[in-house]
Short mmCIF file of the C-alpha atoms (twelve columns), coordinates in Angstrom:
data_MODEL
# 
_entry.id   MODEL 
# 
loop_
_atom_site.group_PDB 
_atom_site.id 
_atom_site.type_symbol 
_atom_site.label_atom_id 
_atom_site.label_alt_id 
_atom_site.label_comp_id 
_atom_site.label_asym_id 
_atom_site.label_seq_id 
_atom_site.Cartn_x 
_atom_site.Cartn_y 
_atom_site.Cartn_z 
_atom_site.pdbx_PDB_model_num 
ATOM 1   C CA . MET A 1   -15.531 -12.253 -7.582  1 
ATOM 2   C CA . LYS A 2   -11.887 -11.467 -6.944  1 
ATOM 3   C CA . LEU A 3   -11.254 -9.151  -4.033  1 
ATOM 4   C CA . GLU A 4   -9.587  -6.513  -6.211  1 
ATOM 5   C CA . ASP A 5   -12.681 -6.415  -8.449  1 
ATOM 6   C CA . GLN A 6   -15.042 -6.259  -5.483  1 
ATOM 7   C CA . LEU A 7   -13.175 -3.404  -3.783  1 
ATOM 8   C CA . GLY A 8   -11.909 -1.491  -6.823  1 
ATOM 9   C CA . CYS A 9   -8.588  -1.200  -5.030  1 
ATOM 10  C CA . PHE A 10  -6.215  -1.087  -8.015  1 
ATOM 11  C CA . GLY A 11  -3.397  1.356   -7.267  1 
ATOM 12  C CA . TYR A 12  -3.900  1.319   -3.506  1 
ATOM 13  C CA . PHE A 13  -1.460  -1.509  -2.779  1 
ATOM 14  C CA . GLY A 14  -2.088  -3.047  0.652   1 
ATOM 15  C CA . PHE A 15  -5.801  -2.188  0.845   1 
ATOM 16  C CA . GLY A 16  -6.926  -5.657  -0.247  1 
ATOM 17  C CA . ALA A 17  -4.500  -7.270  2.183   1 
ATOM 18  C CA . GLY A 18  -5.899  -5.262  5.094   1 
ATOM 19  C CA . PHE A 19  -9.450  -6.120  4.086   1 
ATOM 20  C CA . ASP A 20  -8.540  -9.806  3.775   1 
ATOM 21  C CA . TRP A 21  -6.775  -9.879  7.162   1 
ATOM 22  C CA . ALA A 22  -9.717  -8.247  8.930   1 
ATOM 23  C CA . LYS A 23  -12.114 -10.770 7.403   1 
ATOM 24  C CA . GLY A 24  -9.889  -13.583 8.674   1 
ATOM 25  C CA . GLY A 25  -8.757  -14.483 5.195   1 
ATOM 26  C CA . LEU A 26  -6.053  -17.047 4.839   1 
ATOM 27  C CA . THR A 27  -4.155  -16.489 1.648   1 
ATOM 28  C CA . ALA A 28  -2.086  -19.372 0.393   1 
ATOM 29  C CA . VAL A 29  1.590   -18.480 0.359   1 
ATOM 30  C CA . PRO A 30  3.571   -20.505 -2.167  1 
ATOM 31  C CA . GLY A 31  5.429   -23.167 -0.219  1 
ATOM 32  C CA . ASP A 32  3.787   -22.289 3.109   1 
ATOM 33  C CA . GLY A 33  0.135   -23.154 2.552   1 
ATOM 34  C CA . PRO A 34  -2.641  -21.100 4.148   1 
ATOM 35  C CA . ALA A 35  -1.354  -18.312 6.339   1 
ATOM 36  C CA . PRO A 36  -2.296  -14.725 7.107   1 
ATOM 37  C CA . ALA A 37  -0.347  -13.336 4.169   1 
ATOM 38  C CA . ASN A 38  -0.444  -10.230 2.063   1 
ATOM 39  C CA . TYR A 39  -3.295  -10.738 -0.414  1 
ATOM 40  C CA . CYS A 40  -1.904  -7.980  -2.587  1 
ATOM 41  C CA . LEU A 41  1.518   -9.571  -2.824  1 
ATOM 42  C CA . HIS A 42  0.618   -13.252 -3.054  1 
ATOM 43  C CA . THR A 43  -2.832  -13.511 -4.626  1 
ATOM 44  C CA . CYS A 44  -3.904  -10.456 -6.602  1 
ATOM 45  C CA . ARG A 45  -3.544  -11.065 -10.321 1 
ATOM 46  C CA . ARG A 46  -2.802  -7.363  -10.895 1 
ATOM 47  C CA . ALA A 47  -0.185  -7.014  -8.143  1 
ATOM 48  C CA . ALA A 48  2.747   -5.873  -10.285 1 
ATOM 49  C CA . LYS A 49  0.790   -3.181  -12.134 1 
ATOM 50  C CA . CYS A 50  -0.967  -2.144  -8.914  1 
ATOM 51  C CA . TRP A 51  2.411   -1.675  -7.202  1 
ATOM 52  C CA . LEU A 52  3.535   0.594   -10.060 1 
ATOM 53  C CA . ALA A 53  0.339   2.670   -9.789  1 
ATOM 54  C CA . HIS A 54  0.850   2.796   -5.999  1 
ATOM 55  C CA . ARG A 55  4.407   4.070   -6.540  1 
ATOM 56  C CA . ARG A 56  3.155   6.801   -8.912  1 
ATOM 57  C CA . ARG A 57  0.572   7.866   -6.328  1 
ATOM 58  C CA . VAL A 58  3.210   8.057   -3.585  1 
ATOM 59  C CA . GLN A 59  5.504   10.016  -5.911  1 
ATOM 60  C CA . LEU A 60  2.687   12.482  -6.604  1 
ATOM 61  C CA . PHE A 61  1.857   13.158  -2.960  1 
ATOM 62  C CA . VAL A 62  5.287   12.956  -1.318  1 
ATOM 63  C CA . PRO A 63  7.704   13.564  -4.186  1 
ATOM 64  C CA . GLU A 64  10.775  14.455  -2.124  1 
ATOM 65  C CA . ALA A 65  10.477  11.423  0.162   1 
ATOM 66  C CA . ALA A 66  9.900   9.149   -2.828  1 
ATOM 67  C CA . ARG A 67  12.853  10.649  -4.718  1 
ATOM 68  C CA . GLN A 68  15.116  10.198  -1.707  1 
ATOM 69  C CA . SER A 69  13.976  6.604   -1.180  1 
ATOM 70  C CA . ASP A 70  14.461  5.787   -4.874  1 
ATOM 71  C CA . GLN A 71  17.927  7.344   -4.873  1 
ATOM 72  C CA . VAL A 72  19.025  5.368   -1.811  1 
ATOM 73  C CA . ALA A 73  17.537  2.180   -3.283  1 
ATOM 74  C CA . ARG A 74  19.619  2.666   -6.445  1 
ATOM 75  C CA . THR A 75  22.847  3.268   -4.549  1 
ATOM 76  C CA . ARG A 76  22.334  0.987   -1.508  1 
ATOM 77  C CA . PRO A 77  19.947  -1.846  -2.335  1 
ATOM 78  C CA . GLY A 78  19.654  -4.724  0.087   1 
ATOM 79  C CA . PRO A 79  19.909  -5.091  3.834   1 
ATOM 80  C CA . ARG A 80  21.543  -1.705  4.490   1 
ATOM 81  C CA . PHE A 81  18.894  0.251   2.581   1 
ATOM 82  C CA . LEU A 82  16.903  1.400   5.637   1 
ATOM 83  C CA . GLU A 83  20.061  2.261   7.554   1 
ATOM 84  C CA . VAL A 84  21.277  4.487   4.730   1 
ATOM 85  C CA . LEU A 85  17.808  5.981   4.215   1 
ATOM 86  C CA . ALA A 86  17.530  6.805   7.934   1 
ATOM 87  C CA . ARG A 87  20.907  8.513   7.820   1 
ATOM 88  C CA . ALA A 88  19.885  10.494  4.716   1 
ATOM 89  C CA . GLN A 89  16.716  11.571  6.545   1 
ATOM 90  C CA . GLY A 90  18.659  12.517  9.667   1 
ATOM 91  C CA . ARG A 91  16.672  9.992   11.698  1 
ATOM 92  C CA . ALA A 92  17.424  7.036   13.916  1 
ATOM 93  C CA . LEU A 93  16.982  3.681   12.181  1 
ATOM 94  C CA . THR A 94  13.810  3.063   14.202  1 
ATOM 95  C CA . GLU A 95  12.376  6.373   12.984  1 
ATOM 96  C CA . ALA A 96  13.153  6.049   9.272   1 
ATOM 97  C CA . ILE A 97  10.219  6.559   6.938   1 
ATOM 98  C CA . GLU A 98  10.181  4.584   3.720   1 
ATOM 99  C CA . PRO A 99  7.319   6.257   1.837   1 
ATOM 100 C CA . TYR A 100 6.137   3.352   -0.331  1 
ATOM 101 C CA . SER A 101 5.903   1.006   2.651   1 
ATOM 102 C CA . ALA A 102 4.358   3.678   4.883   1 
ATOM 103 C CA . VAL A 103 1.566   4.400   2.412   1 
ATOM 104 C CA . MET A 104 1.064   0.663   1.791   1 
ATOM 105 C CA . THR A 105 0.647   0.193   5.550   1 
ATOM 106 C CA . ALA A 106 -1.856  3.065   5.719   1 
ATOM 107 C CA . ASN A 107 -3.761  1.443   2.840   1 
ATOM 108 C CA . ALA A 108 -3.850  -1.852  4.767   1 
ATOM 109 C CA . VAL A 109 -5.151  -0.069  7.888   1 
ATOM 110 C CA . ASP A 110 -7.904  1.473   5.773   1 
ATOM 111 C CA . GLY A 111 -8.711  -1.927  4.244   1 
ATOM 112 C CA . MET A 112 -9.118  -3.325  7.774   1 
ATOM 113 C CA . ALA A 113 -11.368 -0.394  8.698   1 
ATOM 114 C CA . VAL A 114 -13.635 -0.949  5.704   1 
ATOM 115 C CA . ALA A 115 -13.836 -4.687  6.386   1 
ATOM 116 C CA . THR A 116 -15.048 -3.999  9.921   1 
ATOM 117 C CA . ASP A 117 -17.469 -1.202  8.950   1 
ATOM 118 C CA . GLN A 118 -15.283 1.509   10.446  1 
ATOM 119 C CA . PRO A 119 -14.619 4.881   8.815   1 
ATOM 120 C CA . LEU A 120 -11.401 5.461   6.920   1 
ATOM 121 C CA . ARG A 121 -8.777  7.591   8.577   1 
ATOM 122 C CA . TYR A 122 -8.586  11.099  7.249   1 
ATOM 123 C CA . ARG A 123 -5.180  11.496  5.596   1 
ATOM 124 C CA . GLY A 124 -5.579  14.882  3.961   1 
ATOM 125 C CA . PRO A 125 -5.166  14.705  0.184   1 
ATOM 126 C CA . MET A 126 -4.062  11.070  0.506   1 
ATOM 127 C CA . THR A 127 -7.377  9.984   2.057   1 
ATOM 128 C CA . LEU A 128 -8.588  7.054   -0.003  1 
ATOM 129 C CA . PRO A 129 -11.591 7.700   -2.274  1 
ATOM 130 C CA . TRP A 130 -13.927 5.127   -0.656  1 
ATOM 131 C CA . ASP A 131 -17.608 5.255   -1.550  1 
ATOM 132 C CA . PRO A 132 -19.606 3.772   1.349   1 
ATOM 133 C CA . LYS A 133 -22.668 3.384   -0.883  1 
ATOM 134 C CA . THR A 134 -21.001 1.264   -3.542  1 
ATOM 135 C CA . LYS A 135 -18.436 -0.133  -1.085  1 
ATOM 136 C CA . ARG A 136 -15.686 0.465   -3.628  1 
ATOM 137 C CA . LEU A 137 -12.650 2.658   -4.098  1 
ATOM 138 C CA . THR A 138 -12.231 4.788   -7.174  1 
ATOM 139 C CA . PRO A 139 -9.487  2.813   -8.922  1 
ATOM 140 C CA . ILE A 140 -6.476  4.511   -10.402 1 
ATOM 141 C CA . ALA A 141 -6.619  4.197   -14.180 1 
ATOM 142 C CA . ASP A 142 -3.833  5.842   -16.163 1 
ATOM 143 C CA . GLY A 143 -2.023  7.238   -13.175 1 
ATOM 144 C CA . PRO A 144 -2.783  8.816   -9.863  1 
ATOM 145 C CA . SER A 145 -4.970  11.793  -9.364  1 
ATOM 146 C CA . ARG A 146 -5.546  13.900  -6.304  1 
ATOM 147 C CA . HIS A 147 -8.698  12.805  -4.496  1 
# 
């Protein structure tokens, strides 16, 4: 069974990668062979649609941060993106918060927790809907919902 089917992690981009890393999974990276890679990015057959559902979820929970990130991405794509985003946020470059990546990282941390039988971190309304009995997330279907 594919990891995304086992975990029900559609829409929580990064969760499968965290789970895979914690289990010692080596995901083949095209051109690199086996390496500790991002399962979600390199292996999951639903990655593109999952990323879009992830973006909708982030936009629902942190709309202003997502709007600001999207606006900067449209006007300053590429290497200077984070620098411009940090400036727009009034933060130092090392303190910039890119919401899609931040939530993806939190999802990966939660995937690692689940893989090692640890509880998920409480993240308020963004806490992932993990069912310890079924050992599955409630996947996002037609768009995000508040859990």
